[in-house]
N, CA, C and O of each residue as an XYZ file, in Angstrom:
692
protein
N       0.807     -1.176      0.000
C       0.000      0.000      0.000
C       0.868      1.265      0.000
O       0.541      2.257     -0.651
N       1.989      1.207      0.751
C       2.899      2.343      0.780
C       3.481      2.590     -0.602
O       3.658      3.736     -1.017
N       3.774      1.517     -1.303
C       4.332      1.656     -2.656
C       3.342      2.339     -3.596
O       3.733      3.185     -4.401
N       2.082      1.981     -3.500
C       1.067      2.576     -4.372
C       0.938      4.066     -4.065
O       0.855      4.882     -4.983
N       0.920      4.422     -2.794
C       0.819      5.839     -2.413
C       2.062      6.589     -2.880
O       1.957      7.686     -3.428
N       3.232      6.004     -2.667
C       4.482      6.620     -3.097
C       4.523      6.775     -4.612
O       4.917      7.827     -5.116
N       4.123      5.746     -5.338
C       4.110      5.778     -6.800
C       3.121      6.836     -7.311
O       3.445      7.589     -8.229
N       1.936      6.896     -6.732
C       0.953      7.890     -7.170
C       1.444      9.306     -6.844
O       1.204     10.228     -7.623
N       2.124      9.492     -5.712
C       2.686     10.787     -5.359
C       3.759     11.200     -6.365
O       3.801     12.361     -6.772
N       4.623     10.277     -6.772
C       5.651     10.572     -7.771
C       5.034     10.939     -9.115
O       5.472     11.891     -9.761
N       4.040     10.204     -9.531
C       3.377     10.502    -10.813
C       2.727     11.876    -10.767
O       2.850     12.653    -11.713
N       2.039     12.181     -9.674
C       1.402     13.479     -9.513
C       2.443     14.606     -9.542
O       2.200     15.654    -10.140
N       3.592     14.400     -8.904
C       4.660     15.409     -8.872
C       5.212     15.663    -10.256
O       5.456     16.813    -10.621
N       5.414     14.615    -11.033
C       5.942     14.757    -12.396
C       4.956     15.526    -13.267
O       5.347     16.414    -14.025
N       3.677     15.182    -13.155
C       2.643     15.891    -13.924
C       2.591     17.357    -13.522
O       2.478     18.223    -14.389
N       2.669     17.651    -12.253
C       2.619     19.034    -11.762
C       3.831     19.829    -12.247
O       3.688     20.991    -12.629
N       5.012     19.228    -12.238
C       6.208     19.917    -12.719
C       6.132     20.187    -14.211
O       6.533     21.261    -14.658
N       5.629     19.243    -14.990
C       5.482     19.459    -16.430
C       4.476     20.558    -16.722
O       4.678     21.337    -17.652
N       3.423     20.640    -15.972
C       2.428     21.685    -16.169
C       3.031     23.060    -15.899
O       2.690     24.024    -16.584
N       3.916     23.166    -14.918
C       4.548     24.437    -14.617
C       5.524     24.843    -15.712
O       5.683     26.036    -15.967
N       6.169     23.910    -16.356
C       7.117     24.225    -17.413
C       6.429     24.839    -18.631
O       7.062     25.603    -19.361
N       5.178     24.535    -18.868
C       4.487     25.006    -20.060
C       4.034     26.460    -19.952
O       3.768     27.089    -20.977
N       3.937     27.016    -18.737
C       3.556     28.407    -18.570
C       4.685     29.302    -19.046
O       5.854     29.069    -18.740
N       4.311     30.346    -19.810
C       5.295     31.296    -20.292
C       5.442     32.439    -19.291
O       4.465     32.871    -18.679
N       6.652     32.915    -19.136
C       6.877     34.068    -18.272
C       6.448     35.328    -19.019
O       6.189     35.291    -20.222
N       6.379     36.408    -18.317
C       5.990     37.680    -18.925
C       6.968     38.088    -20.029
O       6.558     38.591    -21.075
N       8.255     37.870    -19.790
C       9.269     38.205    -20.797
C       9.114     37.340    -22.044
O       9.254     37.829    -23.165
N       8.826     36.059    -21.847
C       8.651     35.157    -22.982
C       7.414     35.540    -23.797
O       7.439     35.484    -25.027
N       6.328     35.931    -23.112
C       5.124     36.369    -23.811
C       5.404     37.636    -24.621
O       4.954     37.768    -25.760
N       6.149     38.560    -24.024
C       6.491     39.802    -24.714
C       7.360     39.524    -25.936
O       7.137     40.104    -26.999
N       8.336     38.653    -25.797
C       9.206     38.295    -26.920
C       8.414     37.611    -28.027
O       8.647     37.862    -29.210
N       7.483     36.750    -27.643
C       6.648     36.055    -28.624
C       5.766     37.061    -29.385
O       5.619     36.967    -30.603
N       5.188     38.015    -28.660
C       4.352     39.041    -29.298
C       5.179     39.918    -30.229
O       4.735     40.233    -31.333
N       6.373     40.317    -29.802
C       7.234     41.131    -30.647
C       7.639     40.390    -31.911
O       7.696     40.990    -32.984
N       7.917     39.112    -31.805
C       8.273     38.315    -32.984
C       7.104     38.240    -33.956
O       7.296     38.327    -35.169
N       5.887     38.080    -33.428
C       4.705     38.026    -34.284
C       4.483     39.377    -34.991
O       4.193     39.410    -36.186
N       4.621     40.482    -34.251
C       4.440     41.807    -34.843
C       5.522     42.125    -35.872
O       5.245     42.753    -36.894
N       6.749     41.694    -35.604
C       7.841     41.905    -36.551
C       7.571     41.167    -37.854
O       7.777     41.723    -38.932
N       7.119     39.942    -37.769
C       6.797     39.159    -38.965
C       5.629     39.782    -39.728
O       5.653     39.850    -40.956
N       4.610     40.235    -39.001
C       3.451     40.871    -39.640
C       3.865     42.140    -40.380
O       3.440     42.369    -41.512
N       4.694     42.961    -39.740
C       5.155     44.198    -40.356
C       5.961     43.911    -41.614
O       5.788     44.588    -42.628
N       6.828     42.927    -41.559
C       7.635     42.557    -42.721
C       6.740     42.132    -43.888
O       6.971     42.542    -45.026
N       5.727     41.320    -43.614
C       4.810     40.865    -44.670
C       4.021     42.026    -45.260
O       3.825     42.084    -46.474
N       3.564     42.956    -44.415
C       2.805     44.103    -44.909
C       3.662     44.979    -45.827
O       3.207     45.408    -46.887
N       4.897     45.239    -45.412
C       5.793     46.086    -46.220
C       6.105     45.404    -47.548
O       6.107     46.056    -48.591
N       6.368     44.105    -47.519
C       6.679     43.374    -48.753
C       5.484     43.324    -49.706
O       5.666     43.317    -50.923
N       4.267     43.288    -49.165
C       3.067     43.202    -49.999
C       2.649     44.560    -50.569
O       1.798     44.616    -51.456
N       3.235     45.653    -50.073
C       2.849     47.004    -50.481
C       1.355     47.246    -50.304
O       0.742     47.960    -51.099
N       0.778     46.669    -49.289
C      -0.639     46.854    -48.973
C      -0.782     46.885    -47.458
O      -0.667     45.850    -46.801
N      -1.033     48.074    -46.896
C      -1.126     48.230    -45.461
C      -1.918     49.483    -45.121
O      -2.277     50.273    -45.993
N      -2.177     49.641    -43.837
C      -2.917     50.793    -43.335
C      -2.151     51.403    -42.178
O      -1.689     50.695    -41.283
N      -2.021     52.711    -42.202
C      -1.404     53.464    -41.113
C      -2.530     54.111    -40.319
O      -3.261     54.943    -40.858
N      -2.684     53.747    -39.053
C      -3.685     54.344    -38.175
C      -3.015     55.425    -37.331
O      -2.167     55.128    -36.490
N      -3.398     56.673    -37.560
C      -2.807     57.806    -36.847
C      -3.435     57.954    -35.469
O      -4.656     57.894    -35.325
N      -2.598     58.148    -34.460
C      -3.081     58.346    -33.099
C      -2.694     59.716    -32.549
O      -3.260     60.170    -31.555
N      -1.732     60.373    -33.192
C      -1.236     61.657    -32.724
C      -0.856     62.513    -33.919
O      -0.344     62.002    -34.914
N      -1.105     63.823    -33.825
C      -0.764     64.762    -34.886
C       0.198     65.794    -34.315
O      -0.004     66.292    -33.208
N       1.248     66.115    -35.075
C       2.252     67.067    -34.623
C       2.413     68.171    -35.671
O       3.291     68.072    -36.528
N       1.583     69.222    -35.620
C       1.735     70.328    -36.574
C       3.064     71.037    -36.341
O       3.543     71.091    -35.209
N       3.659     71.575    -37.384
C       4.977     72.196    -37.218
C       4.897     73.508    -36.450
O       5.898     73.930    -35.871
N       3.751     74.163    -36.426
C       3.665     75.423    -35.713
C       2.758     75.368    -34.505
O       2.281     76.410    -34.057
N       2.507     74.210    -33.970
C       1.575     74.128    -32.858
C       1.906     72.998    -31.911
O       2.982     72.404    -31.972
N       0.966     72.715    -31.038
C       1.196     71.678    -30.038
C       0.725     70.314    -30.550
O      -0.076     70.227    -31.480
N       1.225     69.284    -29.940
C       0.842     67.917    -30.287
C      -0.605     67.686    -29.893
O      -1.050     68.123    -28.832
N      -1.337     66.993    -30.761
C      -2.743     66.700    -30.483
C      -2.982     65.205    -30.598
O      -2.545     64.566    -31.555
N      -3.675     64.659    -29.619
C      -4.064     63.255    -29.663
C      -5.337     63.146    -30.494
O      -6.285     63.904    -30.289
N      -5.355     62.217    -31.418
C      -6.502     62.038    -32.301
C      -7.461     61.024    -31.697
O      -7.082     59.884    -31.427
N      -8.690     61.438    -31.488
C      -9.685     60.540    -30.907
C     -10.567     59.911    -31.979
O     -11.193     58.880    -31.735
N     -10.623     60.509    -33.146
C     -11.369     59.960    -34.276
C     -10.422     59.087    -35.084
O      -9.243     59.421    -35.195
N     -10.892     57.979    -35.653
C      -9.984     57.133    -36.440
C      -9.582     57.800    -37.761
O     -10.402     57.969    -38.664
N      -8.317     58.169    -37.850
C      -7.731     58.712    -39.070
C      -6.715     57.716    -39.590
O      -6.052     57.042    -38.801
N      -6.576     57.610    -40.922
C      -5.653     56.618    -41.467
C      -5.194     56.971    -42.869
O      -5.726     57.870    -43.521
N      -4.189     56.235    -43.306
C      -3.701     56.256    -44.678
C      -3.660     54.805    -45.117
O      -3.049     53.968    -44.453
N      -4.314     54.499    -46.248
C      -4.343     53.138    -46.761
C      -3.569     53.110    -48.075
O      -3.843     53.893    -48.984
N      -2.612     52.212    -48.166
C      -1.842     52.022    -49.397
C      -2.192     50.650    -49.960
O      -1.985     49.631    -49.302
N      -2.723     50.628    -51.180
C      -3.120     49.363    -51.797
C      -3.201     49.553    -53.308
O      -3.704     50.566    -53.792
N      -2.705     48.572    -54.037
C      -2.778     48.589    -55.504
C      -2.212     49.876    -56.101
O      -2.810     50.452    -57.009
N      -1.069     50.327    -55.598
C      -0.397     51.536    -56.077
C      -1.271     52.782    -55.993
O      -1.122     53.709    -56.790
N      -2.188     52.799    -55.016
C      -3.011     53.974    -54.749
C      -2.958     54.274    -53.254
O      -2.817     53.377    -52.423
N      -3.075     55.550    -52.942
C      -3.123     55.963    -51.543
C      -4.500     56.573    -51.275
O      -5.012     57.370    -52.061
N      -5.071     56.182    -50.166
C      -6.332     56.758    -49.697
C      -6.012     57.417    -48.360
O      -5.893     56.746    -47.334
N      -5.876     58.732    -48.388
C      -5.469     59.483    -47.204
C      -6.690     60.104    -46.542
O      -7.485     60.783    -47.191
N      -6.827     59.865    -45.243
C      -7.894     60.472    -44.444
C      -7.256     60.953    -43.144
O      -7.304     60.273    -42.119
N      -6.653     62.155    -43.212
C      -5.935     62.722    -42.074
C      -6.365     64.165    -41.853
O      -6.727     64.848    -42.811
N      -6.335     64.641    -40.620
C      -6.624     66.053    -40.357
C      -5.386     66.892    -40.676
O      -4.275     66.369    -40.761
N      -5.594     68.204    -40.852
C      -4.463     69.089    -41.113
C      -4.624     70.377    -40.324
O      -5.691     70.992    -40.335
N      -3.566     70.782    -39.641
C      -3.465     72.084    -39.005
C      -2.144     72.663    -39.449
O      -1.111     72.001    -39.357
N      -2.164     73.895    -39.931
C      -0.927     74.529    -40.336
C      -1.206     75.660    -41.304
O      -2.355     75.970    -41.620
N      -0.141     76.259    -41.760
C      -0.221     77.415    -42.651
C      -0.314     76.949    -44.104
O       0.399     76.039    -44.527
N      -1.202     77.587    -44.849
C      -1.333     77.332    -46.283
C      -0.708     78.510    -47.027
O      -0.938     79.663    -46.663
N       0.070     78.235    -48.051
C       0.750     79.288    -48.804
C      -0.016     79.691    -50.054
O      -0.090     80.875    -50.382
N      -0.578     78.732    -50.743
C      -1.284     79.015    -51.987
C      -2.374     77.962    -52.160
O      -2.101     76.840    -52.587
N      -3.613     78.329    -51.827
C      -4.718     77.364    -51.887
C      -5.995     78.057    -52.342
O      -6.040     79.282    -52.455
N      -7.039     77.261    -52.605
C      -8.359     77.801    -52.913
C      -8.997     78.270    -51.611
O      -9.155     77.483    -50.678
N      -9.361     79.533    -51.543
C      -9.986     80.054    -50.334
C     -11.447     79.658    -50.292
O     -12.095     79.529    -51.330
N     -11.961     79.464    -49.096
C     -13.350     79.100    -48.910
C     -13.586     77.608    -48.817
O     -14.691     77.181    -48.484
N     -12.575     76.807    -49.104
C     -12.721     75.357    -49.028
C     -12.638     74.918    -47.568
O     -11.777     75.382    -46.821
N     -13.534     74.023    -47.169
C     -13.523     73.516    -45.792
C     -12.961     72.097    -45.729
O     -12.871     71.520    -44.646
N     -12.585     71.535    -46.860
C     -12.034     70.181    -46.901
C     -10.593     70.177    -46.419
O      -9.836     71.112    -46.683
N     -10.218     69.113    -45.707
C      -8.833     68.949    -45.303
C      -7.997     68.611    -46.540
O      -8.421     67.800    -47.363
N      -6.831     69.216    -46.681
C      -5.982     68.892    -47.831
C      -5.384     67.486    -47.732
O      -4.778     66.998    -48.686
N      -5.553     66.846    -46.591
C      -5.003     65.501    -46.400
C      -6.072     64.423    -46.565
O      -5.833     63.265    -46.223
N      -7.247     64.784    -47.082
C      -8.282     63.810    -47.387
C      -8.412     63.731    -48.898
O      -9.006     64.603    -49.531
N      -7.847     62.672    -49.464
C      -7.885     62.478    -50.912
C      -7.528     61.043    -51.255
O      -7.035     60.288    -50.418
N      -7.785     60.688    -52.493
C      -7.410     59.383    -53.042
C      -6.649     59.666    -54.330
O      -7.114     60.441    -55.165
N      -5.483     59.044    -54.501
C      -4.651     59.336    -55.673
C      -3.695     58.193    -55.962
O      -3.398     57.389    -55.077
N      -3.209     58.115    -57.201
C      -2.173     57.120    -57.507
C      -0.843     57.500    -56.846
O      -0.566     58.674    -56.599
N      -0.042     56.492    -56.571
C       1.254     56.670    -55.921
C       2.347     56.774    -56.978
O       2.332     56.050    -57.973
N       3.296     57.684    -56.754
C       4.457     57.828    -57.642
C       5.725     57.737    -56.806
O       5.717     58.062    -55.618
N       6.804     57.299    -57.421
C       8.130     57.242    -56.787
C       8.136     56.458    -55.484
O       8.712     56.914    -54.496
N       7.514     55.302    -55.462
C       7.437     54.464    -54.258
C       8.783     53.798    -54.004
O       9.371     53.207    -54.910
N       9.270     53.894    -52.764
C      10.532     53.222    -52.415
C      10.490     52.754    -50.966
O       9.863     53.373    -50.106
N      11.180     51.636    -50.721
C      11.294     51.082    -49.370
C      12.766     50.864    -49.083
O      13.482     50.279    -49.895
N      13.213     51.327    -47.942
C      14.594     51.127    -47.516
C      14.588     50.473    -46.137
O      13.732     50.778    -45.306
N      15.532     49.584    -45.898
C      15.679     49.009    -44.563
C      16.315     50.058    -43.664
O      17.322     50.670    -44.019
N      15.720     50.255    -42.506
C      16.241     51.221    -41.549
C      16.963     50.487    -40.426
O      17.105     49.265    -40.458
N      17.408     51.231    -39.455
C      18.115     50.643    -38.319
C      17.174     49.781    -37.486
O      15.964     50.007    -37.471
N      17.724     48.814    -36.810
C      17.015     47.933    -35.873
C      15.825     47.219    -36.499
O      14.804     47.026    -35.838
N      15.941     46.826    -37.757
C      14.904     46.016    -38.388
C      13.704     46.780    -38.887
O      12.731     46.155    -39.311
N      13.718     48.089    -38.860
C      12.589     48.886    -39.329
C      12.699     49.192    -40.822
O      13.556     48.654    -41.522
N      11.811     50.067    -41.289
C      11.753     50.406    -42.709
C      11.488     51.902    -42.860
O      10.909     52.539    -41.980
N      11.921     52.441    -43.983
C      11.560     53.789    -44.389
C      10.840     53.664    -45.728
O      11.411     53.183    -46.707
N       9.593     54.098    -45.761
C       8.769     54.014    -46.968
C       8.492     55.432    -47.441
O       8.014     56.267    -46.673
N       8.796     55.704    -48.713
C       8.582     57.037    -49.273
C       7.765     56.916    -50.550
O       7.956     55.988    -51.337
N       6.857     57.857    -50.748
C       6.154     57.960    -52.028
C       5.524     59.339    -52.148
O       5.393     60.066    -51.163
N       5.140     59.683    -53.360
C       4.499     60.956    -53.648
C       3.100     60.696    -54.179
O       2.823     59.644    -54.756
N       2.227     61.668    -53.974
C       0.868     61.619    -54.518
C       0.446     63.056    -54.790
O       1.019     64.003    -54.250
N      -0.564     63.198    -55.634
C      -1.048     64.536    -55.973
C      -2.507     64.650    -55.571
O      -3.353     63.894    -56.047
N      -2.799     65.614    -54.677
C      -4.197     65.874    -54.327
C      -4.715     66.997    -55.216
O      -4.090     67.312    -56.229
N      -5.834     67.604    -54.863
C      -6.462     68.605    -55.728
C      -5.542     69.792    -56.016
O      -5.528     70.294    -57.140
N      -4.778     70.248    -55.029
C      -3.963     71.464    -55.182
C      -2.464     71.263    -55.038
O      -1.698     72.138    -55.442
N      -2.011     70.139    -54.476
C      -0.611     69.980    -54.083
C       0.007     68.703    -54.617
O      -0.672     67.757    -55.017
N       1.327     68.725    -54.602
C       2.091     67.486    -54.654
C       2.463     67.189    -53.212
O       3.030     68.042    -52.529
N       2.150     65.987    -52.743
C       2.342     65.626    -51.341
C       3.344     64.478    -51.269
O       3.211     63.478    -51.975
N       4.356     64.635    -50.401
C       5.352     63.593    -50.186
C       5.102     62.959    -48.822
O       5.056     63.647    -47.802
N       4.941     61.635    -48.819
C       4.753     60.872    -47.592
C       6.053     60.155    -47.260
O       6.636     59.499    -48.123
N       6.512     60.274    -46.025
C       7.702     59.565    -45.557
C       7.322     58.844    -44.263
O       7.094     59.480    -43.234
N       7.254     57.517    -44.323
C       6.915     56.694    -43.170
C       8.192     56.114    -42.581
O       9.008     55.552    -43.310
N       8.373     56.243    -41.283
C       9.441     55.561    -40.546
C       8.761     54.482    -39.722
O       8.079     54.774    -38.739
N       8.951     53.235    -40.127
C       8.233     52.119    -39.524
C       9.195     51.313    -38.664
O      10.252     50.894    -39.137
N       8.834     51.095    -37.405
C       9.621     50.265    -36.513
C       9.389     48.799    -36.826
O       8.440     48.450    -37.528
N      10.243     47.952    -36.312
C      10.153     46.518    -36.600
C       8.828     45.923    -36.141
O       8.330     44.983    -36.761
N       8.245     46.454    -35.062
C       6.998     45.897    -34.541
C       5.747     46.613    -35.059
O       4.640     46.306    -34.618
N       5.907     47.559    -35.985
C       4.750     48.201    -36.604
C       4.437     49.597    -36.127
O       3.578     50.255    -36.713
N       5.094     50.082    -35.087
C       4.877     51.475    -34.703
C       5.488     52.353    -35.795
O       6.540     52.026    -36.345
N       4.826     53.466    -36.104
C       5.274     54.256    -37.243
C       5.074     55.744    -37.001
O       4.224     56.160    -36.213
N       5.876     56.528    -37.698
C       5.664     57.974    -37.747
C       5.600     58.363    -39.218
O       6.276     57.771    -40.059
N       4.790     59.351    -39.514
C       4.585     59.820    -40.880
C       4.935     61.290    -40.940
O       4.456     62.087    -40.134
N       5.771     61.644    -41.897
C       6.104     63.044    -42.159
C       5.511     63.385    -43.517
O       5.713     62.654    -44.487
N       4.780     64.490    -43.590
C       4.131     64.892    -44.834
C       4.655     66.260    -45.248
O       4.530     67.238    -44.512
N       5.246     66.311    -46.443
C       5.703     67.560    -47.032
C       4.777     67.896    -48.195
O       4.438     67.029    -48.999
N       4.375     69.147    -48.277
C       3.460     69.592    -49.314
C       4.042     70.815    -49.998
O       4.768     71.586    -49.371
N       3.733     71.006    -51.281
C       4.269     72.167    -51.993
C       3.600     73.465    -51.565
O       4.224     74.524    -51.622
N       2.340     73.404    -51.136
C       1.592     74.617    -50.809
C       1.209     74.746    -49.345
O       0.444     75.640    -48.985
N       1.727     73.868    -48.494
C       1.338     73.894    -47.087
C       2.544     73.616    -46.200
O       3.569     73.102    -46.647
N       2.387     73.970    -44.939
C       3.415     73.733    -43.939
C       3.544     72.236    -43.640
O       2.573     71.484    -43.729
N       4.749     71.828    -43.288
C       5.068     70.451    -42.923
C       4.231     70.008    -41.728
O       3.937     70.810    -40.843
N       3.840     68.707    -41.700
C       3.104     68.136    -40.569
C       3.528     66.685    -40.398
O       3.928     66.036    -41.365
N       3.443     66.173    -39.176
C       3.777     64.758    -38.963
C       2.730     64.115    -38.057
O       1.982     64.788    -37.349
N       2.709     62.782    -38.111
C       1.732     61.987    -37.369
C       2.449     60.785    -36.761
O       3.453     60.319    -37.300
N       1.936     60.287    -35.644
C       2.403     59.043    -35.042
C       1.257     58.048    -35.055
O       0.090     58.434    -34.981
N       1.593     56.754    -35.151
C       0.555     55.728    -35.153
C       1.144     54.347    -35.341
O       2.285     54.084    -34.960
N       0.344     53.459    -35.939
C       0.751     52.064    -36.129
C       0.427     51.600    -37.536
O      -0.549     52.041    -38.143
N       1.260     50.704    -38.046
C       1.021     50.058    -39.335
C       0.298     48.747    -39.065
O       0.773     47.921    -38.286
N      -0.853     48.555    -39.709
C      -1.685     47.378    -39.468
C      -2.196     46.835    -40.804
O      -2.109     47.521    -41.822
N      -2.726     45.611    -40.807
C      -3.378     45.118    -42.025
C      -4.589     45.990    -42.368
O      -5.192     46.600    -41.485
N      -4.929     46.043    -43.627
C      -6.027     46.889    -44.096
C      -7.355     46.386    -43.534
O      -7.681     45.202    -43.615
N      -8.106     47.320    -42.965
C      -9.445     47.012    -42.459
C     -10.443     47.293    -43.572
O     -10.400     48.351    -44.200
N     -11.326     46.361    -43.811
C     -12.331     46.557    -44.846
C     -13.360     47.575    -44.356
O     -13.823     47.513    -43.217
N     -13.709     48.516    -45.242
C     -14.704     49.515    -44.896
C     -16.097     48.918    -45.017
O     -16.364     48.078    -45.876
N     -16.975     49.374    -44.133
C     -18.361     48.915    -44.185
C     -19.051     49.556    -45.366
O     -18.931     50.763    -45.578
N     -19.772     48.764    -46.137
C     -20.506     49.302    -47.278
C     -21.876     49.762    -46.811
O     -22.586     49.046    -46.105
N     -22.230     50.967    -47.219
C     -23.522     51.528    -46.804
C     -24.539     51.429    -47.909
O     -25.682     51.851    -47.736
């Protein structure tokens, strides 16, 4: 009887130790998540189809603003669909227009991707909206965090912070 109790205790101990080995530590979970995000970012950049979700706007002549409304830039099929707010000085524009100069859809020109430091990417391209030639420069981190710098021929420089994510399908109305 002692042997059976001892044997069952040993079996239970082995099972309990194996169960503890399968739990991931916080560091291991973080490393696993970073590896998944790095792979996702690499695939998005290689496919030339992704969405930048802006969370912060940094006008060149003003204070940083947190964006509470979903603003984004979608790059797909060599076209850019920009839906971003704009604050800044305009040099030569149509007066009376209430539309943001950063809300437009246009073909992409001069698209280039460069590998940046620490596994990130620099993505550059140009597009033409109603009044301007607009240059987009994305600095993308390995895990998908990104900053966007926008240069325009007729407007002051502006930048945005956010994340690069897979394209979200828009709801059809």
